[in-house]
C-alpha positions in Angstrom: -1.8 44.7 207.9 -3.5 48.4 207.3 -1.1 51.2 208.3 -2.5 54.6 208.5 0.7 56.7 209.3 2.4 57.3 206.0 5.1 59.3 205.5 4.7 62.6 202.8 6.3 64.8 201.5 5.1 67.7 203.9 7.6 65.4 206.6 10.6 67.3 207.9 13.5 67.1 210.1 14.3 69.7 212.2 17.0 70.2 215.6 14.8 72.1 218.4 16.8 73.9 221.2 14.7 73.7 223.9 14.2 69.9 223.8 17.7 69.7 222.8 16.7 67.2 220.4 16.1 66.5 216.4 12.4 66.4 215.8 10.1 65.4 212.9 7.3 67.6 212.3 4.6 65.4 210.2 2.3 68.1 210.1 1.9 71.5 212.0 -0.3 69.6 214.6 1.6 66.6 214.8 5.7 66.6 216.5 8.1 63.4 216.4 10.9 64.0 219.3 13.4 61.5 218.7 14.7 60.2 221.8 18.8 60.4 221.5 20.6 63.5 222.9 22.3 65.9 221.1 25.7 65.1 222.2 24.7 61.8 220.3 23.6 63.4 216.6 26.6 64.2 214.2 27.0 67.8 213.4 24.5 67.9 210.2 21.2 67.1 212.1 21.4 71.0 213.3 19.4 72.7 210.9 16.2 72.1 209.3 15.8 69.2 206.3 13.3 67.2 204.2 12.3 63.4 205.0 13.6 61.6 202.5 12.5 59.2 200.0 15.1 56.9 201.5 13.7 58.0 205.0 10.6 57.1 204.0 12.1 53.7 202.4 13.7 53.3 205.8 10.6 53.9 207.4 8.5 51.1 205.9 11.3 48.6 206.6 11.7 49.2 209.7 8.1 49.4 210.7 7.4 46.1 209.0 10.3 44.3 210.9 8.0 46.1 213.9 4.9 43.4 213.0 7.5 40.5 214.6 6.8 42.4 218.2 4.0 42.5 220.4 3.7 46.5 220.3 1.1 49.1 220.1 1.4 50.5 216.2 2.4 54.0 218.0 5.7 51.8 219.4 6.1 50.4 216.0 6.2 54.2 214.2 8.0 55.6 217.1 10.5 52.4 216.7 10.5 52.6 213.3 11.3 56.6 213.2 13.8 56.4 216.2 15.6 53.2 213.8 16.3 56.0 211.0 17.5 58.5 213.4 19.7 56.0 215.0 21.2 54.2 211.4 21.6 57.9 210.0 21.9 60.7 212.5 24.1 58.8 215.6 27.9 59.6 215.7 29.6 55.9 215.5 29.5 54.1 218.4 32.4 51.6 220.0 30.6 47.8 220.6 29.1 47.2 224.3 29.3 43.5 223.7 30.1 42.9 227.2 26.1 42.4 228.3 25.7 39.9 226.2 26.4 36.0 225.6 28.3 34.9 222.5 26.3 32.8 220.5 27.3 29.2 220.0 26.8 30.1 215.7 27.9 33.2 214.0 24.7 35.0 212.7 24.8 37.7 209.8 22.3 40.2 210.5 20.5 42.3 208.3 19.0 46.0 208.5 15.6 46.0 210.0 16.3 42.1 211.8 14.5 41.8 215.0 17.3 39.9 216.8 17.6 38.6 220.1 20.8 39.0 223.1 21.2 36.7 226.2 22.1 38.9 229.0 25.7 37.5 230.7 24.4 37.6 234.2 21.3 35.9 234.3 20.7 34.5 230.2 17.7 37.0 230.4 16.8 38.0 226.5 16.5 40.5 225.2 15.2 41.9 222.3 17.0 44.5 219.4 16.1 45.9 216.3 19.5 45.9 213.5 19.6 49.9 212.3 23.3 49.2 211.0 25.3 46.2 210.2 29.0 46.3 210.1 31.3 43.1 209.9 32.0 42.6 213.4 29.6 44.6 215.4 26.4 46.0 214.2 24.1 48.9 215.4 21.0 48.0 217.0 18.1 49.9 219.1 16.0 48.1 221.7 13.1 46.5 221.2 11.3 46.2 224.5 10.3 48.4 227.4 13.2 48.7 229.3 16.2 45.9 230.8 18.6 46.0 233.4 22.4 45.0 232.8 25.3 45.3 235.3 23.0 47.6 236.9 22.6 49.9 234.0 18.9 50.2 232.7 18.6 50.5 228.9 15.4 51.9 227.7 12.8 50.9 224.8 14.9 52.7 221.0 17.8 53.0 223.0 20.7 52.4 220.7 23.5 50.1 221.3 26.6 48.6 218.8 26.9 44.6 220.2 29.0 42.4 217.6 27.4 40.0 215.6 28.2 36.7 217.6 26.3 38.1 220.0 23.2 38.2 218.3 20.9 35.3 217.2 18.1 35.3 215.2 14.6 36.5 217.6 12.5 33.6 218.9 8.7 34.1 218.0 7.4 33.3 221.5 9.8 35.9 222.7 8.9 38.9 220.4 4.9 38.2 221.3 5.7 38.7 225.4 7.2 42.1 225.2 5.4 44.8 227.8 3.6 47.4 226.7 5.0 51.2 227.0 3.2 54.6 227.9 3.5 56.6 225.1 2.9 60.4 225.1 2.7 63.0 222.3 4.8 66.1 223.2 2.3 68.8 220.6 
């Protein structure tokens, strides 16, 4: 695996009030806008701060996990950066496990695991990435283009907390058939 997009000590986080979003400045010519609205973010992000060594470690951990998914390199980068934001800067969430069926065996996820859940309505399998593990529930982000459950549409990188008894290790054939997304740079 060749990675051409590597964190440096020049990367920095800052909040952009025009976009109402946390931004990651990768270079003067390249910005990344996280997908979470300001109302979901902890108050500490409404300023400017460096991309830390811990952030870089998390980036590689999440990016490496993305290799199981049929995503473009830019999608893997986007998923990894949004995973850092979800793990470190989102306000606490309550589980929304009612969308998903309980699994017959309890799975103990780890951070950066690619997992799947089955929709309650039709059993459809959905790909998630675990970004924060709790004793009973884990914060995950959507690791596929989108899905609809109970008339609500969930999109790529959206955060959702799920009870651990709903999660199971991903079947590799699911990961290989994910839809491709079209991403656009904002700068």
